[in-house]
N, CA, C and O atoms as a DFTB+ gen file, in Angstrom:
420 C
 N C O
     1  1      75.090     131.265      86.168
     2  2      75.576     131.205      87.526
     3  2      76.575     132.325      87.742
     4  3      77.413     132.583      86.879
     5  1      76.496     132.986      88.876
     6  2      77.394     134.063      89.185
     7  2      78.765     133.507      89.535
     8  3      78.882     132.378      90.009
     9  1      79.811     134.312      89.298
    10  2      81.162     133.888      89.632
    11  2      81.357     133.790      91.143
    12  3      82.073     132.912      91.624
    13  1      80.723     134.688      91.885
    14  2      80.892     134.704      93.321
    15  2      79.544     134.978      93.962
    16  3      78.908     135.990      93.667
    17  1      79.104     134.083      94.837
    18  2      77.817     134.272      95.486
    19  2      77.790     133.492      96.784
    20  3      78.491     132.493      96.944
    21  1      76.981     133.957      97.692
    22  2      76.763     133.256      98.942
    23  2      75.287     132.904      99.004
    24  3      74.426     133.782      98.936
    25  1      75.000     131.620      99.132
    26  2      73.619     131.165      99.137
    27  2      73.377     130.374     100.418
    28  3      74.142     129.472     100.759
    29  1      72.324     130.715     101.107
    30  2      71.907     129.946     102.268
    31  2      70.822     128.987     101.779
    32  3      69.715     129.412     101.448
    33  1      71.146     127.683     101.733
    34  2      70.199     126.739     101.148
    35  2      68.896     126.663     101.925
    36  3      67.883     126.222     101.383
    37  1      68.901     127.082     103.180
    38  2      67.663     127.079     103.944
    39  2      66.704     128.151     103.443
    40  3      65.500     128.065     103.685
    41  1      67.228     129.166     102.743
    42  2      66.388     130.230     102.202
    43  2      65.901     129.932     100.791
    44  3      65.054     130.656     100.268
    45  1      66.418     128.886     100.170
    46  2      66.011     128.535      98.812
    47  2      64.653     127.856      98.888
    48  3      64.493     126.875      99.614
    49  1      63.666     128.368      98.141
    50  2      62.299     127.829      98.248
    51  2      62.183     126.340      97.953
    52  3      61.299     125.687      98.508
    53  1      63.033     125.778      97.106
    54  2      62.888     124.363      96.742
    55  2      63.559     123.432      97.745
    56  3      63.412     122.214      97.641
    57  1      64.291     123.977      98.712
    58  2      64.964     123.149      99.706
    59  2      63.946     122.578     100.681
    60  3      63.080     123.300     101.175
    61  1      64.048     121.305     100.954
    62  2      63.120     120.645     101.855
    63  2      63.927     119.822     102.850
    64  3      64.544     118.826     102.471
    65  1      63.931     120.219     104.097
    66  2      64.714     119.502     105.108
    67  2      64.283     118.052     105.239
    68  3      65.101     117.187     105.553
    69  1      62.997     117.776     104.998
    70  2      62.516     116.399     105.104
    71  2      63.153     115.498     104.057
    72  3      63.245     114.287     104.257
    73  1      63.597     116.080     102.933
    74  2      64.239     115.287     101.885
    75  2      65.590     114.760     102.350
    76  3      66.115     113.811     101.768
    77  1      66.152     115.355     103.380
    78  2      67.457     114.949     103.876
    79  2      67.355     113.782     104.870
    80  3      68.365     113.375     105.443
    81  1      66.180     113.256     105.073
    82  2      65.969     112.153     105.997
    83  2      66.776     110.938     105.548
    84  3      66.920     110.681     104.353
    85  1      67.298     110.197     106.519
    86  2      68.072     108.992     106.197
    87  2      67.270     107.727     106.456
    88  3      67.840     106.639     106.537
    89  1      65.956     107.854     106.587
    90  2      65.128     106.703     106.898
    91  2      64.936     105.776     105.704
    92  3      64.723     104.579     105.895
    93  1      65.004     106.287     104.492
    94  2      64.786     105.482     103.302
    95  2      66.119     105.188     102.635
    96  3      66.950     106.080     102.466
    97  1      66.315     103.937     102.261
    98  2      67.534     103.552     101.556
    99  2      67.163     103.225     100.116
   100  3      66.230     102.463      99.861
   101  1      67.896     103.803      99.190
   102  2      67.690     103.582      97.769
   103  2      69.005     103.094      97.185
   104  3      70.064     103.639      97.497
   105  1      68.950     102.075      96.343
   106  2      70.157     101.578      95.699
   107  2      70.132     101.950      94.224
   108  3      69.116     101.788      93.549
   109  1      71.257     102.449      93.733
   110  2      71.402     102.748      92.313
   111  2      72.702     102.134      91.826
   112  3      73.656     101.968      92.586
   113  1      72.717     101.805      90.563
   114  2      73.915     101.282      89.936
   115  2      74.551     102.416      89.154
   116  3      73.876     103.114      88.397
   117  1      75.847     102.597      89.338
   118  2      76.500     103.718      88.682
   119  2      77.953     103.395      88.372
   120  3      78.513     102.408      88.849
   121  1      78.537     104.252      87.565
   122  2      79.962     104.194      87.272
   123  2      80.621     105.381      87.951
   124  3      80.038     106.464      88.007
   125  1      81.816     105.192      88.462
   126  2      82.608     106.291      89.003
   127  2      83.641     106.637      87.938
   128  3      84.478     105.805      87.587
   129  1      83.585     107.849      87.431
   130  2      84.431     108.274      86.324
   131  2      85.355     109.400      86.770
   132  3      84.885     110.499      87.065
   133  1      86.662     109.147      86.823
   134  2      87.583     110.244      87.117
   135  2      87.658     111.179      85.908
   136  3      87.786     110.719      84.773
   137  1      87.579     112.467      86.148
   138  2      87.579     113.455      85.072
   139  2      88.650     114.499      85.352
   140  3      88.801     114.970      86.479
   141  1      89.389     114.853      84.305
   142  2      90.410     115.896      84.384
   143  2      89.874     117.112      83.625
   144  3      89.561     117.025      82.437
   145  1      89.774     118.235      84.319
   146  2      89.285     119.464      83.693
   147  2      90.447     120.434      83.571
   148  3      91.153     120.711      84.540
   149  1      90.631     120.943      82.362
   150  2      91.731     121.864      82.090
   151  2      91.214     123.111      81.394
   152  3      90.186     123.085      80.717
   153  1      91.933     124.184      81.571
   154  2      91.643     125.423      80.851
   155  2      92.460     125.369      79.567
   156  3      93.681     125.223      79.612
   157  1      91.792     125.484      78.423
   158  2      92.448     125.444      77.124
   159  2      92.044     126.708      76.366
   160  3      90.883     126.876      75.992
   161  1      93.007     127.581      76.149
   162  2      92.740     128.883      75.536
   163  2      91.647     129.582      76.351
   164  3      91.832     129.822      77.544
   165  1      90.532     129.904      75.738
   166  2      89.453     130.592      76.453
   167  2      88.305     129.652      76.789
   168  3      87.196     130.109      77.068
   169  1      88.555     128.336      76.766
   170  2      87.509     127.346      77.019
   171  2      87.968     126.378      78.102
   172  3      89.080     126.470      78.622
   173  1      87.070     125.443      78.424
   174  2      87.377     124.381      79.373
   175  2      87.243     123.041      78.659
   176  3      86.376     122.856      77.806
   177  1      88.112     122.121      79.024
   178  2      88.128     120.792      78.410
   179  2      88.139     119.750      79.516
   180  3      88.912     119.852      80.469
   181  1      87.280     118.749      79.384
   182  2      87.250     117.639      80.331
   183  2      87.548     116.351      79.574
   184  3      86.960     116.084      78.526
   185  1      88.463     115.564      80.112
   186  2      88.797     114.252      79.575
   187  2      88.818     113.267      80.739
   188  3      88.756     113.663      81.903
   189  1      88.904     111.991      80.413
   190  2      88.986     110.987      81.468
   191  2      90.061     109.969      81.125
   192  3      90.052     109.393      80.037
   193  1      90.993     109.745      82.055
   194  2      92.008     108.720      81.817
   195  2      91.424     107.306      81.828
   196  3      92.072     106.361      81.377
   197  1      90.208     107.160      82.339
   198  2      89.592     105.838      82.466
   199  2      88.637     105.496      81.332
   200  3      88.201     104.350      81.225
   201  1      88.299     106.474      80.475
   202  2      87.303     106.230      79.432
   203  2      87.749     106.892      78.131
   204  3      87.551     108.090      77.930
   205  1      88.358     106.089      77.248
   206  2      88.810     106.607      75.961
   207  2      87.647     107.212      75.191
   208  3      86.558     106.640      75.140
   209  1      87.884     108.355      74.602
   210  2      86.865     109.005      73.799
   211  2      86.043     110.025      74.561
   212  3      85.292     110.789      73.954
   213  1      86.170     110.053      75.881
   214  2      85.421     111.028      76.676
   215  2      86.075     112.393      76.519
   216  3      87.242     112.581      76.862
   217  1      85.306     113.339      75.998
   218  2      85.794     114.695      75.792
   219  2      84.623     115.657      75.866
   220  3      83.618     115.484      75.177
   221  1      84.760     116.659      76.698
   222  2      83.750     117.713      76.811
   223  2      84.482     119.037      76.647
   224  3      85.463     119.306      77.339
   225  1      83.997     119.859      75.728
   226  2      84.535     121.203      75.524
   227  2      83.405     122.197      75.756
   228  3      82.297     122.009      75.253
   229  1      83.680     123.245      76.510
   230  2      82.651     124.249      76.784
   231  2      83.298     125.581      77.117
   232  3      84.488     125.664      77.421
   233  1      82.482     126.613      77.052
   234  2      82.968     127.965      77.332
   235  2      83.179     128.227      78.814
   236  3      84.035     129.027      79.191
   237  1      82.394     127.549      79.663
   238  2      82.487     127.790      81.105
   239  2      82.656     126.472      81.859
   240  3      82.333     125.397      81.353
   241  1      83.161     126.588      83.059
   242  2      83.296     125.421      83.922
   243  2      81.926     124.841      84.256
   244  3      81.763     123.622      84.306
   245  1      80.951     125.699      84.483
   246  2      79.587     125.224      84.763
   247  2      79.050     124.367      83.631
   248  3      78.412     123.343      83.872
   249  1      79.306     124.780      82.397
   250  2      78.829     124.009      81.239
   251  2      79.513     122.648      81.172
   252  3      78.866     121.642      80.883
   253  1      80.817     122.611      81.436
   254  2      81.542     121.330      81.423
   255  2      80.949     120.392      82.462
   256  3      80.700     119.221      82.178
   257  1      80.724     120.905      83.662
   258  2      80.177     120.070      84.733
   259  2      78.770     119.593      84.422
   260  3      78.400     118.476      84.782
   261  1      77.983     120.424      83.760
   262  2      76.620     120.040      83.393
   263  2      76.591     119.021      82.269
   264  3      75.743     118.129      82.265
   265  1      77.511     119.140      81.311
   266  2      77.512     118.262      80.139
   267  2      78.199     116.912      80.376
   268  3      77.853     115.925      79.726
   269  1      79.149     116.857      81.280
   270  2      79.981     115.660      81.457
   271  2      79.184     114.372      81.708
   272  3      79.467     113.371      81.050
   273  1      78.212     114.342      82.616
   274  2      77.486     113.080      82.838
   275  2      76.764     112.578      81.584
   276  3      76.773     111.378      81.306
   277  1      76.148     113.471      80.838
   278  2      75.436     113.059      79.628
   279  2      76.366     112.539      78.554
   280  3      76.042     111.574      77.861
   281  1      77.528     113.174      78.410
   282  2      78.516     112.717      77.426
   283  2      79.023     111.333      77.821
   284  3      79.138     110.449      76.972
   285  1      79.325     111.142      79.098
   286  2      79.795     109.835      79.565
   287  2      78.732     108.765      79.349
   288  3      79.033     107.662      78.891
   289  1      77.494     109.096      79.681
   290  2      76.392     108.134      79.512
   291  2      76.238     107.734      78.045
   292  3      76.077     106.554      77.734
   293  1      76.289     108.720      77.144
   294  2      76.143     108.428      75.712
   295  2      77.300     107.563      75.213
   296  3      77.090     106.647      74.418
   297  1      78.499     107.842      75.669
   298  2      79.660     107.053      75.260
   299  2      79.553     105.615      75.770
   300  3      79.840     104.673      75.031
   301  1      79.142     105.443      77.024
   302  2      78.986     104.097      77.580
   303  2      77.873     103.322      76.870
   304  3      78.016     102.125      76.621
   305  1      76.772     103.991      76.545
   306  2      75.681     103.333      75.818
   307  2      76.126     102.926      74.422
   308  3      75.762     101.850      73.947
   309  1      76.911     103.773      73.758
   310  2      77.419     103.445      72.421
   311  2      78.347     102.232      72.485
   312  3      78.311     101.373      71.604
   313  1      79.173     102.164      73.522
   314  2      80.068     101.014      73.679
   315  2      79.264      99.736      73.859
   316  3      79.551      98.720      73.227
   317  1      78.246      99.790      74.735
   318  2      77.429      98.597      74.980
   319  2      76.664      98.176      73.733
   320  3      76.508      96.981      73.481
   321  1      76.183      99.142      72.946
   322  2      75.421      98.804      71.735
   323  2      76.297      98.135      70.687
   324  3      75.791      97.424      69.819
   325  1      77.606      98.357      70.759
   326  2      78.548      97.716      69.835
   327  2      79.132      96.434      70.424
   328  3      80.045      95.836      69.855
   329  1      78.589      96.019      71.577
   330  2      79.041      94.775      72.188
   331  2      80.325      94.902      72.981
   332  3      80.919      93.890      73.352
   333  1      80.770      96.121      73.250
   334  2      81.993      96.326      74.024
   335  2      81.646      96.511      75.495
   336  3      80.646      97.143      75.836
   337  1      82.473      95.959      76.349
   338  2      82.286      96.110      77.783
   339  2      82.963      97.395      78.235
   340  3      84.155      97.579      77.987
   341  1      82.234      98.281      78.890
   342  2      82.858      99.512      79.391
   343  2      84.007      99.183      80.340
   344  3      83.914      98.233      81.117
   345  1      85.093      99.964      80.285
   346  2      86.260      99.677      81.108
   347  2      86.111     100.110      82.565
   348  3      87.078     100.054      83.325
   349  1      84.939     100.532      82.954
   350  2      84.713     101.008      84.314
   351  2      83.952      99.967      85.118
   352  3      83.114      99.242      84.581
   353  1      84.247      99.903      86.390
   354  2      83.524      98.988      87.266
   355  2      82.181      99.593      87.640
   356  3      82.073     100.797      87.876
   357  1      81.162      98.751      87.692
   358  2      79.841      99.196      88.127
   359  2      79.822      99.168      89.650
   360  3      80.246      98.196      90.274
   361  1      79.326     100.243      90.230
   362  2      79.231     100.342      91.679
   363  2      77.775     100.346      92.102
   364  3      76.929     100.954      91.447
   365  1      77.493      99.675      93.180
   366  2      76.179      99.760      93.801
   367  2      76.280     100.858      94.854
   368  3      77.086     100.767      95.779
   369  1      75.475     101.875      94.712
   370  2      75.491     102.992      95.640
   371  2      74.170     103.005      96.388
   372  3      73.102     102.928      95.781
   373  1      74.246     103.101      97.685
   374  2      73.040     103.200      98.497
   375  2      72.851     104.651      98.896
   376  3      73.773     105.308      99.379
   377  1      71.638     105.134      98.685
   378  2      71.308     106.490      99.098
   379  2      70.605     106.424     100.436
   380  3      69.790     105.521     100.623
   381  1      70.849     107.279     101.343
   382  2      71.678     108.460     101.182
   383  2      73.159     108.099     101.115
   384  3      73.589     107.100     101.692
   385  1      73.929     108.914     100.411
   386  2      75.369     108.746     100.300
   387  2      76.020     110.116     100.344
   388  3      75.350     111.141     100.215
   389  1      77.298     110.123     100.523
   390  2      78.034     111.379     100.575
   391  2      78.859     111.507      99.308
   392  3      79.552     110.565      98.923
   393  1      78.795     112.661      98.655
   394  2      79.594     112.917      97.470
   395  2      80.267     114.270      97.620
   396  3      79.904     115.065      98.486
   397  1      81.238     114.518      96.780
   398  2      81.870     115.828      96.728
   399  2      81.342     116.540      95.490
   400  3      81.196     115.935      94.428
   401  1      81.061     117.816      95.636
   402  2      80.558     118.632      94.547
   403  2      81.514     119.795      94.348
   404  3      81.875     120.477      95.308
   405  1      81.919     120.021      93.128
   406  2      82.792     121.144      92.816
   407  2      81.942     122.393      92.653
   408  3      81.096     122.466      91.762
   409  1      82.167     123.368      93.509
   410  2      81.406     124.622      93.473
   411  2      82.397     125.757      93.219
   412  3      83.205     126.082      94.089
   413  1      82.338     126.357      92.037
   414  2      83.266     127.456      91.757
   415  2      83.086     128.594      92.760
   416  3      81.965     128.945      93.127
   417  1      84.188     129.149      93.186
   418  2      84.154     130.258      94.163
   419  2      83.862     131.569      93.477
   420  3      83.794     132.608      94.134
């Protein structure tokens, strides 16, 4: 990913305006995980005050953002397999929904 770019999503071939329709409602179960991302030396580190053991280290911010959901999922699955209840509340999310996305400038 480039450090600085301007993209018009309407020009991206995979963009489909019909996918943005709000006619269909989908429900998913998810966890909301607060994550703190810090610059450490020449790398990035992500931790979570809500989930002990959550740690992502990567060379770029993009890598941290890409790896974080998988690391959290693996940690939560490991907790459940050991009979521990994850300390996060399960949320029912209905799609379409609005989220915030961190986009590096």
